[in-house]
C-alpha positions in Angstrom: -89.0 -48.1 96.3 -86.6 -48.7 99.2 -87.1 -51.6 101.5 -85.6 -51.6 104.9 -85.3 -54.9 106.9 -84.2 -55.2 110.5 -82.5 -58.5 111.4 -84.4 -60.4 114.1 -81.3 -62.3 115.3 -78.0 -63.8 114.3 -77.0 -67.3 113.2 -74.0 -68.9 114.9 -72.3 -71.8 113.1 -69.0 -73.6 113.0 -68.4 -72.2 109.4 -66.0 -69.3 109.4 -65.3 -69.0 105.7 -67.4 -69.3 102.6 -65.2 -72.1 101.2 -65.8 -74.4 104.2 -69.6 -73.8 104.3 -71.7 -76.7 103.0 -73.6 -75.8 99.9 -77.0 -76.8 101.3 -78.5 -78.2 104.6 -78.8 -81.6 102.7 -75.0 -81.8 102.8 -74.6 -80.8 106.5 -75.0 -82.6 109.8 -73.4 -79.5 111.6 -75.0 -78.0 114.7 -75.6 -74.3 114.9 -77.4 -71.9 117.1 -80.0 -69.4 116.0 -80.1 -66.4 118.4 -83.3 -64.4 118.3 -82.9 -60.9 119.7 -84.7 -60.2 122.9 -87.2 -57.8 121.3 -88.4 -60.6 119.0 -88.3 -63.6 121.4 -92.0 -63.6 122.1 -92.4 -64.6 118.5 -90.9 -68.0 119.4 -94.1 -69.1 121.3 -95.1 -72.6 120.1 -92.1 -73.1 117.8 -91.0 -76.1 119.9 -93.8 -78.2 118.4 -92.1 -78.1 114.9 -89.3 -80.5 114.0 -88.0 -78.3 111.2 -87.7 -74.6 110.6 -87.1 -72.5 107.5 -84.5 -69.8 108.2 -84.5 -66.7 106.1 -81.2 -64.8 106.2 -79.0 -62.2 104.6 -75.8 -63.3 102.9 -73.7 -60.7 104.7 -70.4 -61.7 103.2 -71.6 -61.4 99.6 -70.3 -58.2 98.1 -71.3 -58.7 94.5 -74.2 -59.6 92.4 -74.0 -62.0 89.5 -76.8 -62.9 87.1 -75.1 -65.9 85.7 -72.5 -68.2 87.2 -71.4 -71.9 87.2 -73.1 -73.4 90.3 -71.5 -75.8 92.8 -72.8 -78.9 91.1 -72.2 -78.0 87.4 -69.6 -76.2 85.3 -72.0 -74.6 82.9 -73.2 -71.1 83.8 -76.8 -70.8 84.9 -79.1 -67.9 85.7 -78.9 -66.9 89.4 -82.7 -67.5 89.7 -82.1 -71.1 88.6 -79.8 -71.8 91.5 -79.2 -71.2 95.2 -76.2 -68.9 95.0 -75.2 -66.3 97.6 -74.2 -63.5 95.1 -77.9 -62.7 94.3 -79.4 -59.3 93.7 -80.8 -59.1 97.2 -78.5 -61.6 98.9 -81.3 -63.4 100.6 -80.9 -67.1 101.5 -83.1 -69.8 103.0 -82.3 -73.1 104.8 -84.5 -75.8 106.2 -83.0 -77.0 109.5 -83.9 -79.5 112.1 -84.8 -78.0 115.5 -83.0 -79.8 118.3 -83.9 -77.7 121.3 -84.9 -74.2 122.5 -83.3 -72.5 125.5 -84.9 -69.1 125.9 -84.1 -67.1 122.8 -81.6 -69.6 121.4 -82.6 -72.4 119.0 -80.2 -75.3 118.6 -80.5 -76.6 115.1 -78.9 -79.4 112.9 -78.1 -79.1 109.2 -76.7 -75.5 109.4 -75.2 -74.4 106.1 -74.5 -70.7 106.7 -71.6 -68.6 107.8 -71.1 -67.7 111.5 -72.6 -64.3 112.2 -75.2 -64.4 109.4 -78.0 -61.9 110.1 -81.4 -63.7 110.6 -84.3 -62.1 108.8 -87.2 -64.5 109.6 -88.1 -68.0 110.8 -91.0 -70.0 109.4 -92.2 -73.4 110.4 -91.6 -76.2 107.9 -95.0 -77.8 107.2 -94.8 -80.7 104.7 -98.5 -80.3 103.7 -97.8 -76.6 102.8 -94.2 -76.9 101.5 -93.9 -80.2 99.8 -95.1 -80.4 96.2 -96.1 -83.3 94.0 -95.0 -83.8 90.4 -92.2 -81.3 90.5 -89.2 -80.9 88.2 -85.7 -79.9 89.4 -84.3 -78.7 86.0 -80.6 -78.9 85.5 -80.2 -80.6 88.9 -82.0 -83.7 87.7 -78.8 -85.6 87.1 -76.7 -84.0 89.8 -78.4 -85.4 93.0 
């Protein structure tokens, strides 16, 4: 099976290299802009009512796939599905960012942790009642945060 995905926009950020990019939105106060292409801008109707958005994007600078690697917060190798690493089989990333303002098809956001020019695949509203879970475990990250 082949899946084709068309980007709906592009993410603009102050991060020009992988090395200078924060590892998660939690570690970033940086401001970025999410540009939604004109043909998809009607999909932004009513987005302004949400304080946070989930950005789904493609790690366009990842040119390899690893199934195990030492993550940013540990030196012991972990499986790629047990961490948020850009060198994944499908190079798909997510970030929860704070929506600051909307100007036409441009969303100004805070907490950006992606490279400048990253292709945007989707936007979803963050809804705590849907997204926050009770009684969760965070595995190997338990002692890292």
